[in-house]
matplotlib code that plots the C-alpha trace (Angstrom):
import matplotlib.pyplot as plt

x = [9.9, 10.0, 12.7, 13.1, 11.4, 14.9, 14.2, 15.8, 20.0, 20.2, 22.8, 22.4, 22.6, 24.3, 26.6, 27.2, 24.5, 23.3, 19.4, 16.9, 13.4, 12.8, 9.3, 7.8, 4.7, 2.3, 3.5, 4.4, 7.3, 9.1, 10.6, 12.8, 15.6, 19.0, 21.2, 25.8, 26.7, 30.8, 34.0, 35.5, 38.1, 35.5, 35.2, 32.0, 30.3, 27.2, 23.7, 20.0, 17.3, 14.4, 11.4, 7.9, 7.6, 10.6, 13.2, 16.6, 19.6, 23.2, 25.7, 29.3, 31.6, 32.9, 32.2, 33.7, 33.0, 31.0, 29.6, 25.8, 24.1, 21.0, 20.5, 18.5, 17.2, 15.4, 13.0, 9.7, 8.3, 7.9, 10.5, 13.6, 16.6, 16.7, 20.4, 23.6, 22.8, 25.1, 25.8, 28.3, 27.9, 30.2, 29.4, 29.7, 30.5, 27.5, 25.1, 23.2, 22.3, 19.9, 21.2, 18.6, 18.4, 15.6, 13.4, 11.1, 7.7, 7.3, 2.9, 3.8, 5.1, 2.1, 0.0, 3.4, 5.0, 1.6, 1.0, 4.0, 4.0, 0.6, 2.2, 5.0, 2.2, 0.8, 4.6, 5.2, 2.3, 3.0, 6.9, 5.8, 3.5, 5.6, 8.3, 5.3, 5.3, 8.5, 8.7, 5.5, 7.7, 10.9, 9.1, 7.1, 10.1, 11.7, 8.9, 8.7, 12.2, 13.8, 16.3, 17.2, 17.3, 19.9, 19.5, 15.8, 16.2, 17.8, 13.8, 12.9, 15.5, 14.8, 10.9, 11.8, 14.2, 12.2, 9.4, 12.0, 13.1, 9.6, 8.2, 10.6, 12.8, 10.5, 7.5, 5.0, 2.9, 3.5, 0.6, 0.9, 5.0, 4.3, 1.9, 5.0, 7.4, 5.5, 5.7, 9.7, 9.9, 7.8, 10.3, 13.8, 11.8, 11.2, 14.5, 16.4, 14.2, 14.5, 18.9, 19.9, 17.9, 16.0, 19.9, 20.7, 18.6, 18.4, 22.2, 21.6, 23.5, 22.5, 20.9, 24.0, 25.8, 22.8, 22.4, 26.0, 24.8, 22.7, 25.3, 27.1, 23.6, 22.8, 26.7, 26.3, 22.8, 23.4, 26.9, 25.2, 22.6, 24.6, 26.5, 24.2, 21.6, 24.4, 25.0, 22.1, 18.2, 15.7, 12.3, 9.7, 8.2, 4.9, 3.7, 6.1, 5.6, 2.6, 1.6, 0.5, -3.8, -4.4, -6.6, -6.6, -3.8, -2.4, -1.0, -0.8, 0.0, -2.1, 1.4, 0.8, -2.8, -2.5, 0.7, -1.6, -4.7, -3.1, -0.4, -3.8, -5.4, -2.6, -1.7, -5.6, -5.3, -2.5, -4.3, -7.2, -5.1, -3.2, -6.4, -9.3, -7.4, -5.8, -2.6, -2.7, -4.0, -0.8, 1.6, 0.7, 1.3, 4.0, 5.2, 3.8, 5.8, 7.4, 7.6, 3.8, 2.6, 4.7, 2.5, -0.8, 0.4, 0.8, 3.6, 6.2, 8.2, 5.1, 4.2, 8.0, 8.3, 4.7, 6.3, 9.3, 7.2, 4.7, 7.7, 9.6, 6.4, 5.5, 8.8, 8.9, 5.9, 7.2, 10.1, 8.1, 5.7, 9.0, 10.6, 8.2, 8.6, 12.2, 13.3, 15.0, 18.3, 21.3, 21.4, 17.1, 16.5, 20.0, 19.3, 15.4, 16.9, 17.8, 14.2, 12.7, 14.7, 13.7, 10.2, 10.1, 12.0, 9.7, 6.1, 7.4, 9.8, 8.3, 4.1, 3.2, 1.1, 3.7, 5.8, 2.9, 2.4, 6.3, 6.6, 4.0, 6.0, 8.9, 7.9, 5.8, 8.9, 11.1, 9.9, 8.4, 12.6, 13.2, 11.3, 14.6, 17.2, 18.7, 17.0, 19.7, 19.4, 16.7, 16.6, 18.7, 15.4, 14.0, 17.2, 17.6, 13.5, 13.7, 16.3, 14.7, 11.7, 13.5, 15.1, 11.3, 10.4, 12.8, 9.8, 8.6, 4.8, 2.8, 6.0, 5.9, 8.0, 9.6, 11.8, 15.6, 17.1]
y = [-13.5, -11.2, -9.3, -9.0, -5.2, -3.1, -0.6, 2.5, 2.6, 6.2, 7.1, 4.7, 6.3, 3.0, 3.2, 1.0, -1.8, -4.1, -4.7, -6.0, -7.7, -11.6, -11.5, -12.8, -10.8, -13.8, -16.0, -12.4, -12.0, -15.5, -15.7, -18.0, -17.8, -17.6, -14.7, -14.9, -11.9, -12.0, -10.5, -11.1, -13.8, -15.8, -13.8, -14.2, -11.1, -12.5, -14.6, -13.5, -14.6, -12.6, -11.5, -11.8, -9.5, -10.6, -8.2, -8.7, -6.3, -7.0, -4.1, -4.0, -3.2, -0.4, 0.3, -1.4, -4.8, -7.3, -11.0, -12.0, -15.0, -16.5, -20.4, -21.9, -24.3, -22.7, -21.2, -22.4, -24.7, -23.3, -20.5, -20.7, -18.0, -16.3, -16.8, -17.0, -17.2, -14.8, -11.2, -8.6, -5.1, -1.9, -0.4, 3.4, 5.2, 6.0, 4.2, 1.2, -0.4, -2.5, -5.7, -6.7, -10.6, -11.8, -14.7, -17.1, -17.7, -20.7, -20.1, -18.0, -20.7, -23.3, -22.8, -23.9, -21.2, -19.9, -18.1, -17.0, -15.6, -13.7, -12.6, -11.2, -9.7, -7.7, -7.1, -5.3, -3.4, -1.7, -0.6, 0.3, 2.9, 3.7, 4.4, 6.1, 8.9, 9.5, 9.7, 11.9, 15.1, 14.2, 13.3, 16.8, 19.0, 16.8, 18.2, 21.8, 22.4, 20.0, 18.6, 15.5, 15.5, 13.1, 14.6, 13.9, 10.9, 13.2, 14.5, 11.1, 10.7, 14.3, 13.2, 9.9, 11.3, 14.1, 12.1, 9.7, 12.7, 14.4, 11.2, 9.2, 11.9, 14.1, 12.0, 13.2, 10.4, 8.9, 10.7, 14.4, 13.2, 12.2, 15.7, 18.3, 15.7, 16.7, 20.5, 20.4, 18.4, 21.1, 23.7, 21.6, 21.7, 25.7, 26.1, 23.8, 26.3, 29.4, 29.4, 27.3, 26.0, 29.6, 31.3, 29.0, 29.1, 33.2, 31.9, 30.4, 27.4, 24.1, 20.9, 19.0, 21.1, 21.8, 17.5, 17.5, 19.8, 17.8, 15.3, 17.4, 18.6, 14.7, 14.0, 16.8, 16.4, 12.2, 12.5, 15.4, 13.1, 10.7, 13.4, 14.5, 11.4, 8.3, 5.8, 3.0, 1.9, 2.9, 2.4, 5.1, 4.5, 3.8, 1.3, -1.8, -5.4, -5.9, -9.4, -9.8, -10.4, -12.7, -11.9, -15.1, -15.4, -12.8, -11.6, -8.0, -6.0, -2.9, -0.7, -1.8, -1.3, 2.4, 3.3, 1.2, 3.3, 6.4, 6.0, 5.5, 8.5, 10.7, 10.4, 10.4, 13.5, 14.3, 13.1, 15.2, 18.1, 18.3, 18.0, 20.2, 22.5, 26.3, 25.7, 21.7, 22.9, 26.1, 23.2, 20.8, 23.8, 24.2, 21.4, 21.0, 24.7, 26.4, 29.4, 29.1, 29.1, 32.2, 34.3, 33.2, 35.2, 32.5, 33.1, 29.6, 30.6, 30.5, 26.8, 26.0, 26.9, 24.9, 21.6, 22.3, 22.1, 19.1, 17.7, 17.9, 17.2, 13.5, 12.2, 13.2, 11.0, 8.3, 8.4, 7.9, 5.7, 3.2, 4.0, 2.1, -0.9, -0.7, 1.1, 5.0, 5.1, 7.8, 6.5, 5.2, 8.1, 7.2, 3.5, 4.7, 6.7, 4.3, 2.5, 6.5, 7.1, 3.2, 3.8, 7.5, 6.4, 3.3, 5.6, 8.0, 11.3, 14.5, 12.6, 12.2, 9.1, 7.6, 7.2, 6.3, 3.5, 2.6, 2.3, 0.2, -2.3, -1.7, -1.9, -5.5, -6.7, -6.4, -8.0, -11.0, -10.9, -12.6, -16.4, -16.8, -14.7, -14.0, -10.8, -9.0, -8.8, -8.0, -4.4, -5.4, -7.3, -3.5, -2.2, -4.9, -5.0, -0.7, -1.2, -4.0, -1.8, 1.5, -0.9, -2.6, 1.7, 4.7, 6.7, 5.2, 3.6, 6.5, 9.2, 10.5, 10.2, 13.0, 13.9, 14.5, 16.6]
z = [-0.3, 2.6, 4.3, 7.8, 8.3, 10.3, 13.4, 12.5, 12.6, 14.4, 16.8, 19.7, 23.4, 24.4, 21.8, 19.0, 18.3, 15.0, 15.6, 13.2, 13.5, 11.4, 10.2, 7.0, 5.6, 5.9, 9.2, 11.3, 13.8, 14.5, 17.9, 19.3, 16.2, 17.7, 16.1, 16.8, 16.3, 16.0, 15.0, 11.1, 13.2, 14.8, 18.2, 19.9, 20.6, 22.1, 21.0, 21.4, 20.4, 19.1, 21.1, 20.9, 17.8, 15.4, 17.5, 18.2, 19.1, 20.4, 21.8, 20.7, 21.7, 19.2, 15.5, 12.6, 10.9, 12.1, 11.0, 11.9, 11.6, 11.7, 13.2, 9.9, 12.3, 14.4, 11.7, 12.1, 9.0, 5.7, 6.4, 4.8, 4.4, 1.1, 1.1, 2.4, 7.0, 7.8, 7.1, 7.1, 8.5, 9.2, 11.9, 12.4, 16.0, 17.7, 15.8, 15.5, 12.4, 10.7, 9.7, 6.5, 6.2, 4.5, 4.4, 1.8, 3.2, 2.1, 2.7, -0.7, -3.1, -2.6, -6.0, -7.0, -10.5, -11.4, -7.9, -8.0, -11.2, -10.1, -7.0, -8.9, -11.4, -8.7, -7.1, -10.7, -11.0, -7.2, -8.5, -11.7, -10.0, -7.6, -10.2, -12.1, -9.3, -10.4, -13.8, -14.4, -13.8, -15.0, -18.7, -17.9, -17.6, -20.3, -22.2, -21.0, -20.9, -22.7, -19.9, -19.4, -15.5, -14.2, -10.4, -10.4, -8.3, -5.6, -5.6, -4.5, -2.1, -0.1, -0.3, 1.7, 4.1, 4.8, 5.6, 8.0, 10.2, 10.6, 11.4, 13.7, 14.8, 14.5, 15.9, 13.5, 12.1, 8.8, 6.9, 7.7, 7.4, 4.0, 3.1, 4.8, 2.7, -0.6, 0.7, 1.0, -2.3, -4.2, -2.6, -4.1, -7.4, -7.3, -6.1, -9.1, -11.2, -10.4, -8.5, -11.8, -15.1, -15.4, -15.5, -17.9, -19.9, -19.8, -20.3, -23.4, -22.1, -24.6, -23.7, -23.9, -21.0, -19.1, -19.0, -17.5, -15.2, -13.5, -13.7, -11.1, -9.3, -8.6, -7.5, -5.0, -3.8, -3.5, -1.7, 0.8, 1.8, 3.2, 5.5, 7.0, 7.0, 6.8, 4.6, 5.6, 5.1, 8.0, 8.0, 9.1, 12.8, 11.4, 9.5, 10.2, 10.6, 9.0, 8.0, 4.3, 3.7, 0.4, -2.0, -4.0, -5.8, -4.3, -0.8, -0.2, 3.3, 4.0, 3.7, 0.0, -0.7, 0.0, -1.8, -4.8, -4.1, -3.7, -6.4, -8.9, -7.2, -7.7, -11.7, -12.0, -9.9, -12.9, -16.2, -14.9, -14.5, -17.4, -19.4, -17.8, -16.5, -17.5, -16.4, -17.2, -21.4, -20.7, -20.0, -22.6, -25.1, -23.7, -24.3, -28.0, -29.1, -26.3, -28.7, -30.1, -26.3, -25.5, -28.3, -27.9, -23.9, -22.0, -18.9, -20.3, -17.1, -14.6, -16.5, -16.1, -12.5, -11.6, -13.6, -10.7, -8.3, -9.1, -10.1, -7.1, -5.1, -6.9, -6.9, -2.8, -2.7, -5.0, -3.0, 0.8, -0.4, -2.4, 1.6, 2.6, 1.2, 0.6, 3.3, 3.0, 1.9, 0.6, -2.8, -3.2, -6.0, -8.1, -7.8, -9.3, -11.6, -14.8, -14.3, -14.9, -17.6, -18.8, -18.0, -19.6, -22.7, -23.3, -23.0, -25.1, -24.2, -22.5, -22.5, -19.2, -19.8, -21.5, -18.9, -16.9, -18.8, -19.7, -16.2, -15.2, -18.1, -16.3, -13.0, -14.2, -16.8, -13.4, -11.0, -13.2, -14.8, -11.3, -13.0, -15.0, -13.0, -9.8, -7.7, -7.2, -11.7, -11.9, -12.4, -15.7, -17.3, -17.3, -19.3, -21.7, -22.0, -23.0, -25.3, -27.3, -27.7, -29.0, -31.5, -32.4, -32.3, -31.2, -30.9, -27.7, -27.5, -27.5, -28.7, -32.3, -35.2, -36.0, -39.5, -38.5, -40.9]

ax = plt.figure().add_subplot(projection="3d")
ax.plot(x, y, z, "-o")
ax.set_aspect("equal")
plt.show()
């Protein structure tokens, strides 16, 4: 399945608009598709056709709700709509609202169920690596501080939004924009530690109270993003409209291959850092026994600050890569949060390698579950897997048993 790639939903110089791009991963942009825009009462605003790049746009008389309908008879052979041909969208004043219309490329299903299963497995590995990018930081923060941080998803979002502003509004290519977004994520992580969590630890705030604080922080940050960024989905300016390439039984776009390679390289570097560097060994020591590490001369506060910077930077990079495939949204980190917790808990709380393994399992299971359940319910599959594993092995896959009492 491929989704329509959209142009940025930013403030429009010509007033309110709806716009989008119709394409599939294999067929690419599709020209000549009729798109009708009407009011909820059925009054047609305009009917246009997609251009050679698959793009379309319609100027609107004002803000409000509109119904966008694609004519399925115009679709080429082998391409079909994923779901209903109509979408109802709400357009804010002065905004160009993107419209997401899903298309199925029949060429991806020619090999039957086996080919589809292989494709979903590869997609799951890619998704699992993106979850792992963010979840490793979440796990390290828990391991060194004991904090279950419900605001970690907002570090994912801030990375994606920062990269979007730098790339789309600032005109900076996405690669340097992603590096700058990692810096932003690291700085926000450091501010979290210095302004909130370190003062709370000094006051002796319990972990349950800190958890509640993290929930409040998550809500405050998330709705701040909605106010300043907006409630719509936007793609980056670069690497859009790519056709998928065939790799035997599965297909991937170049940006997906790049995301996989970047995630693998970064996670390997993190693993090497934990095993072979002084700061990595200090992080593991603090995670194993904070008091013993302090008595051994390790600056625990410095280590924890580094963990927050690292966790923020990794989460931001994960957000950039996720936004590259799924577009940038104000609540994207929150929607990924439960899957991050599932990966961390499944692999074993407080262990970086456990977070990696658990995230890969969750990512694959989420995508493979669409073989038997609707696509809209696929995240439920990952959470059900978490429940089953914890019933069988409560400490997680790589976690160690702990005696209580």
